TISE-100869 format. One line per 3 residues: number of its first residue (from 1); their letters; for each residue z, y, x of C-alpha. Coordinates in steps of 0.001 Angstrom, whole numbers, always signed. Last residue first. Layout:
N
NUM	a	Z,Y,X  ...
END
This chain:
326
326	xxx	-35181,+7808,-10011  -36216,+6089,-6846  -38408,+3331,-7565
323	xxx	-37598,-520,-7551  -38797,-2945,-5116  -35842,-5374,-5510
320	xxx	-33419,-3630,-2620  -34806,-11,-3926  -33212,-896,-7025
317	xxx	-29605,-325,-5198  -30065,+3346,-5240  -28327,+5196,-2281
314	xxx	-26996,+8330,-2974  -24982,+8217,+240  -21407,+8616,-1546
311	xxx	-22313,+6034,-4313  -23947,+3660,-1718  -20809,+3883,+621
308	xxx	-18247,+3446,-2537  -20347,+405,-3696  -20004,-1120,-275
305	xxx	-16382,-417,-194  -15983,-2006,-3755  -18033,-4893,-2751
302	xxx	-15949,-5635,+544  -12792,-5678,-1591  -13999,-7682,-4192
299	xxx	-15555,-10308,-1727  -12258,-10326,-38  -10522,-10951,-3327
296	xxx	-12482,-14047,-3737  -12317,-15491,-232  -8433,-15009,-307
293	xxx	-8319,-16824,-3826  -10420,-19806,-2130  -8370,-20059,+641
290	xxx	-5122,-20233,-1259  -6237,-22782,-3528  -7152,-22188,-7358
287	xxx	-4619,-23943,-9548  -5343,-21217,-12591  -1543,-20341,-12352
284	xxx	-2152,-19198,-8555  -5687,-17380,-9584  -3758,-15426,-12630
281	xxx	-1066,-14547,-10148  -3170,-13619,-7003  -5730,-11840,-9104
278	xxx	-3019,-9963,-11182  -1529,-8676,-7989  -4673,-7381,-6650
275	xxx	-5819,-5666,-9761  -2542,-4085,-10452  -2519,-2278,-6992
272	xxx	-6101,-1200,-7487  -4925,+99,-11049  -1946,+1865,-9629
269	xxx	-3941,+3096,-6774  -6097,+4693,-9461  -4027,+7457,-10294
266	xxx	-3544,+8162,-6488  -7047,+10035,-6736  -10204,+9531,-4626
263	xxx	-12321,+11778,-2294  -12148,+13450,+1105  -12610,+10402,+3379
260	xxx	-15204,+7635,+4104  -12876,+4932,+2813  -13155,+6560,-633
257	xxx	-10194,+6273,-3123  -11565,+4627,-6305  -8688,+2113,-7420
254	xxx	-10468,-652,-5710  -10383,+1158,-2481  -6828,+2073,-2626
251	xxx	-5425,-1062,-3503  -7659,-3036,-1223  -6942,-1010,+1712
248	xxx	-3121,-1434,+1125  -3620,-5215,+611  -5562,-5343,+3759
245	xxx	-2952,-3606,+5883  -422,-6002,+4103  -2027,-9044,+5758
242	xxx	+1377,-10005,+7085  +4103,-7730,+5838  +7213,-9992,+6138
239	xxx	+6296,-12882,+8715  +9401,-12176,+10953  +11539,-12652,+7802
236	xxx	+14389,-10754,+6992  +16817,-12357,+4277  +17637,-11875,+626
233	xxx	+13812,-12698,-65  +13264,-10255,-2878  +15775,-7803,-1095
230	xxx	+13637,-8006,+1980  +10504,-7226,+303  +11842,-4572,-1710
227	xxx	+13153,-2967,+1653  +10064,-3764,+3213  +8134,-1693,+569
224	xxx	+10356,+971,+1226  +9648,+1319,+4861  +5790,+965,+4073
221	xxx	+5637,+3843,+1662  +7569,+6008,+4310  +5343,+4909,+7167
218	xxx	+2094,+5643,+4951  +3784,+9212,+3920  +4492,+9887,+7726
215	xxx	+914,+8856,+8531  -238,+11338,+5853  +2006,+14143,+7127
212	xxx	+738,+13642,+10775  -2699,+13960,+9527  -1616,+17365,+7985
209	xxx	+200,+18629,+11219  -2426,+18036,+13611  -5275,+19114,+11089
206	xxx	-3376,+22527,+10795  -5809,+24148,+8322  -7003,+27565,+9012
203	xxx	-10782,+27468,+7519  -12056,+26860,+10823  -9915,+23564,+11077
200	xxx	-11379,+22793,+7797  -14802,+23292,+8449  -14455,+20896,+11538
197	xxx	-12444,+18128,+9692  -14962,+17834,+6794  -14337,+16096,+3596
194	xxx	-11188,+14326,+4900  -9919,+17614,+6535  -10145,+19189,+3180
191	xxx	-8636,+16453,+1008  -5578,+16429,+2989  -5342,+20161,+2946
188	xxx	-5526,+20325,-547  -2748,+17839,-856  -743,+20016,+1720
185	xxx	-1241,+23063,-518  +456,+21405,-3392  -746,+20427,-6856
182	xxx	-2914,+17408,-6753  -1883,+15398,-3564  +1782,+16331,-3894
179	xxx	+2005,+15811,-7488  +602,+12218,-6778  +3108,+12027,-3803
176	xxx	+5898,+12480,-6103  +4854,+10617,-9202  +4019,+7618,-6874
173	xxx	+7628,+7615,-5188  +9196,+7787,-8906  +6847,+4972,-9796
170	xxx	+8186,+2874,-6638  +11539,+3495,-7640  +11295,+2748,-11189
167	xxx	+9601,-361,-10558  +12413,-1336,-7868  +14838,-644,-10870
164	xxx	+12924,-3149,-12937  +10883,-1913,-15963  +9442,-4904,-17232
161	xxx	+11603,-4825,-20574  +14539,-2616,-20184  +16783,-1932,-17037
158	xxx	+16417,-4804,-14890  +18248,-5517,-11530  +16804,-8027,-9215
155	xxx	+14539,-5944,-6803  +15398,-3094,-4783  +18443,-1753,-6720
152	xxx	+19714,-5482,-7458  +19385,-6504,-4001  +21339,-3458,-2423
149	xxx	+24004,-3684,-5089  +24454,-7213,-4451  +24709,-6451,-710
146	xxx	+27343,-3406,-1238  +29332,-5806,-3597  +29198,-8636,-1011
143	xxx	+26596,-11741,-1620  +25180,-12023,+2031  +22479,-10692,+4134
140	xxx	+21196,-14471,+4227  +20270,-15390,+7665  +17930,-13368,+9904
137	xxx	+14425,-14753,+11059  +14383,-15521,+14593  +12614,-14024,+17679
134	xxx	+16028,-12453,+19067  +16757,-10713,+15779  +15163,-7052,+16544
131	xxx	+12584,-9036,+18752  +10050,-10362,+16122  +10006,-7075,+13935
128	xxx	+9517,-5286,+17418  +6509,-7372,+18200  +5042,-6790,+14887
125	xxx	+5971,-2846,+15495  +4114,-2972,+18658  +1095,-4500,+17411
122	xxx	+583,-2447,+14684  +1230,+638,+16814  -1504,-360,+18874
119	xxx	-4132,-1198,+16200  -2798,+2316,+14543  -4399,+4149,+17657
116	xxx	-7238,+1903,+17682  -8582,+2103,+14350  -7445,+5965,+14116
113	xxx	-9825,+6603,+16940  -7710,+8624,+19469  -8150,+12327,+18870
110	xxx	-5022,+13016,+21063  -3218,+15401,+18612  -4061,+14146,+15135
107	xxx	-4650,+10500,+16183  -2124,+9633,+18494  +299,+12281,+17470
104	xxx	+107,+11390,+13750  +718,+7510,+14523  +3621,+8623,+16724
101	xxx	+5084,+10609,+13830  +4413,+7847,+11438  +5976,+5355,+13934
98	xxx	+9032,+7645,+13911  +9217,+7680,+10140  +9714,+3821,+10279
95	xxx	+12600,+3908,+13015  +14283,+6618,+11005  +14174,+5141,+7869
92	xxx	+15736,+1802,+9157  +18533,+3558,+10545  +18967,+5493,+6844
89	xxx	+18701,+1865,+5227  +21210,+216,+7580  +23803,+3210,+6943
86	xxx	+23329,+2737,+3281  +23337,-1338,+3577  +26893,-1052,+5443
83	xxx	+26339,-2736,+8754  +28342,-5998,+9046  +25508,-7764,+11616
80	xxx	+23791,-9356,+8613  +23234,-5977,+7181  +21861,-4726,+10473
77	xxx	+19445,-7457,+10915  +18485,-7250,+7189  +17522,-3549,+7410
74	xxx	+15754,-3866,+11089  +13679,-7047,+9790  +12720,-5901,+6483
71	xxx	+11593,-2215,+8079  +9802,-4107,+10783  +7776,-6400,+8510
68	xxx	+6835,-3164,+6409  +5808,-1437,+9787  +3660,-4233,+10500
65	xxx	+2010,-4128,+7233  +1231,-583,+7542  +72,-385,+11174
62	xxx	-3733,-474,+10331  -3525,+2864,+8886  -7010,+4325,+8355
59	xxx	-8586,+7743,+8891  -10764,+10170,+6700  -7892,+12071,+5403
56	xxx	-8420,+10421,+1849  -7833,+7293,+3847  -4388,+8225,+5178
53	xxx	-3504,+9082,+1564  -4682,+5750,+145  -2812,+3554,+2893
50	xxx	+322,+5208,+1529  -343,+4855,-1942  -1748,+1382,-1559
47	xxx	+1209,+278,+391  +3489,+1232,-2147  +1108,-414,-5015
44	xxx	+1096,-3460,-3276  +4902,-3727,-2697  +5385,-2531,-6141
41	xxx	+2883,-4939,-7984  +5223,-7935,-7842  +7618,-6348,-10358
38	xxx	+4836,-6085,-12569  +4022,-9868,-12360  +7659,-10769,-12620
35	xxx	+7839,-9317,-16246  +4308,-10690,-17153  +5298,-14470,-16199
32	xxx	+8548,-14831,-18406  +7044,-12206,-20574  +4440,-14549,-21724
29	xxx	+867,-13022,-20855  -10,-15785,-18561  +1249,-18651,-20753
26	xxx	-1928,-18497,-22685  -3910,-20013,-19719  -7690,-19360,-19180
23	xxx	-7596,-17145,-22327  -4789,-14985,-20881  -6304,-15290,-17497
20	xxx	-9703,-13683,-18778  -7846,-10907,-21304  -5689,-9890,-18325
17	xxx	-8807,-9608,-16015  -10745,-7495,-18226  -7809,-5077,-18919
14	xxx	-7372,-4400,-14846  -11240,-4298,-14658  -11287,-1506,-16915
11	xxx	-8627,+268,-15217  -10537,-144,-11994  -13558,+1137,-13588
8	xxx	-11907,+4324,-15265  -10614,+5426,-11914  -14447,+4773,-10279
5	xxx	-15552,+7003,-13090  -12844,+9815,-12404  -15583,+11942,-10925
2	xx	-17780,+11829,-14219  -15096,+13117,-16168
END
């Protein structure tokens, strides 16, 4: 059970935050706040899944937020110009997956440092998000039957309790990729190259294929998060997805996935994304300014990364205070 310690810690953090914010404001736990809170976790969880799998390979995807924004803008622009939502989604999907392939080629084939490679695609995708509608946000996608179904499916429609269709879609995606990581050869290869890429290559693992697969999953998750974001707004915004690369890292790291690669479990990303959403919601209800909220969350993310590095390296924090090594 020791290997799941960081996951248990993340879920304990969720429970503590729920108790603290409920004490601070009893309205926090009421259904009129709790149901939308559950729905708001979806984009964070999706980018956390994608970023988490990339991190397990020992890489990072800085383009994840820009792909989300590009997804929102492409789908909204097409729908506003009379394209059926289903066709718009398919075109949007192809565009987003193309970014995943490019990231895989840059990092896996050309051995470009992932920070540099995905920084480039991040900038390109953000530019495309701005240009796709001529440097303007789109108008409302409309209220026709197809548009209404789209908005209901990706945001508004609730089946029972807090289970909106968007929540069901997100959980299905999580289950699929959790199964892939834990019970398939591809998942084992992802962990292998994150643990030791040279040893994995010598063992017959196709590093390029596996790295590209990880980036394709990341792009797909960003694509879906973009649809949810666009459905929520009812329009395409050029600012959609800003800072989501940080949200993805936060969800993954808080959930116990190592930024050094080779370890961590997607089961923790649910807790990581929940911590992020609960902090945003709870601190907002408490009247904490945006700047202070960002500082608090940033400190938490840095602390989680430092704890992970310390755990992986065997560092004892008692050394900082003159303690003896156990």
